C-alpha positions as CSV (number, residue, x, y, z in Angstrom):
1,M,158.4,96.1,107.9
2,K,157.0,99.3,106.5
3,T,154.7,97.4,104.1
4,K,153.1,95.4,106.9
5,Q,152.4,98.6,108.8
6,H,151.0,100.2,105.6
7,K,148.7,97.1,105.1
8,N,147.4,97.4,108.7
9,T,146.7,101.1,108.2
10,S,144.9,100.4,104.9
11,F,142.7,97.8,106.6
12,I,141.8,100.2,109.4
13,I,140.9,102.9,106.9
14,L,138.8,100.5,104.9
15,G,137.1,99.3,108.1
16,F,136.2,102.9,109.0
17,I,134.8,103.5,105.5
18,F,132.8,100.3,105.7
19,L,131.4,101.2,109.1
20,F,130.5,104.7,108.0
21,G,128.7,103.2,105.0
22,I,126.7,101.0,107.3
23,I,125.8,104.0,109.5
24,L,124.7,106.0,106.5
25,F,122.6,103.1,105.1
26,A,120.9,102.5,108.5
27,S,120.1,106.1,109.1
28,N,118.7,106.9,105.6
29,P,115.4,108.6,106.5
30,T,112.1,107.3,105.2
31,K,109.3,109.3,103.6
32,S,107.2,109.0,106.7
33,K,110.1,110.6,108.7
34,F,110.2,113.4,106.2
35,K,106.4,114.0,106.6
36,E,107.0,114.1,110.4
37,Y,109.9,116.6,109.9
38,I,107.7,118.9,107.7
39,K,104.9,118.7,110.3
40,E,107.3,119.7,113.2
41,D,109.0,122.4,111.1
42,L,105.7,124.0,110.2
43,K,104.7,124.1,113.9
44,E,108.0,125.5,115.0
45,K,107.9,128.3,112.3
46,A,104.3,129.1,113.2
47,Y,105.2,129.5,116.9
48,Q,108.1,131.7,116.0
49,E,105.6,134.1,114.3
50,D,103.2,134.3,117.2
51,K,101.5,131.9,119.6
52,Y,98.0,132.2,117.9
53,S,99.2,131.0,114.5
54,G,101.2,128.3,116.3
55,A,98.1,127.1,118.0
56,M,96.3,127.1,114.6
57,M,99.2,125.1,113.1
58,E,98.9,122.5,115.8
59,I,95.5,121.7,114.4
60,L,96.5,122.0,110.7
61,A,99.9,120.4,110.8
62,A,98.8,116.8,110.3
63,P,96.6,117.4,107.3
64,V,99.3,119.8,105.8
65,S,102.0,117.2,106.2
66,W,99.8,114.5,104.7
67,M,99.2,116.8,101.7
68,T,102.9,117.6,101.4
69,G,103.6,113.9,101.4
70,A,101.2,113.5,98.4
71,F,103.3,116.1,96.4
72,T,106.7,114.7,97.5
73,E,108.8,112.4,95.4
74,R,111.5,110.5,97.3
75,K,114.6,109.2,95.5
76,D,116.5,106.7,97.5
77,F,120.3,106.5,96.9
78,L,120.8,103.9,99.7
79,F,123.1,106.1,101.8
80,F,120.9,109.2,101.5
81,S,117.6,110.3,99.9
82,T,116.4,113.4,98.1
83,Y,112.8,114.7,98.6
84,E,111.3,117.0,96.0
85,I,108.1,118.8,96.7
86,T,106.4,120.1,93.6
87,L,103.3,122.2,93.9
88,S,100.8,122.9,91.1
89,N,102.6,126.2,90.0
90,N,105.8,124.2,89.4
91,D,107.4,125.6,92.6
92,R,109.9,123.0,93.7
93,T,111.6,122.6,97.1
94,I,114.3,120.0,97.5
95,Y,115.7,118.4,100.7
96,I,118.4,115.9,101.2
97,G,117.9,113.3,103.9
98,V,121.0,111.9,105.5
99,L,121.8,110.6,109.0
100,N,118.1,111.0,110.0
101,T,118.5,114.8,109.2
102,F,116.9,116.9,106.5
103,I,118.8,119.7,104.8
104,K,116.9,122.1,102.5
105,I,119.0,122.7,99.3
106,K,116.5,124.5,97.2
């Protein structure tokens, strides 16, 4: 009887792992979502400094996010992605995109 209960528990655990994998796969953010994130992040940081630079960033955010997209390399790992922004002076910034969220790691 214990082995049958153990089998059922194993199937439930495998089911949860499978379901979590599907959720990760479906919520792996795209490069266009990353550009939108960068645009909103720039606006938010500018408004935190002062309202005038925030208003200026409202105007400049779209071109800046487009330029950022041009310098960004996305590596897709199915369940998550990495985004590496490399500027001309070899300054690199790396983000991980998972569950429609971006986390700066470098």
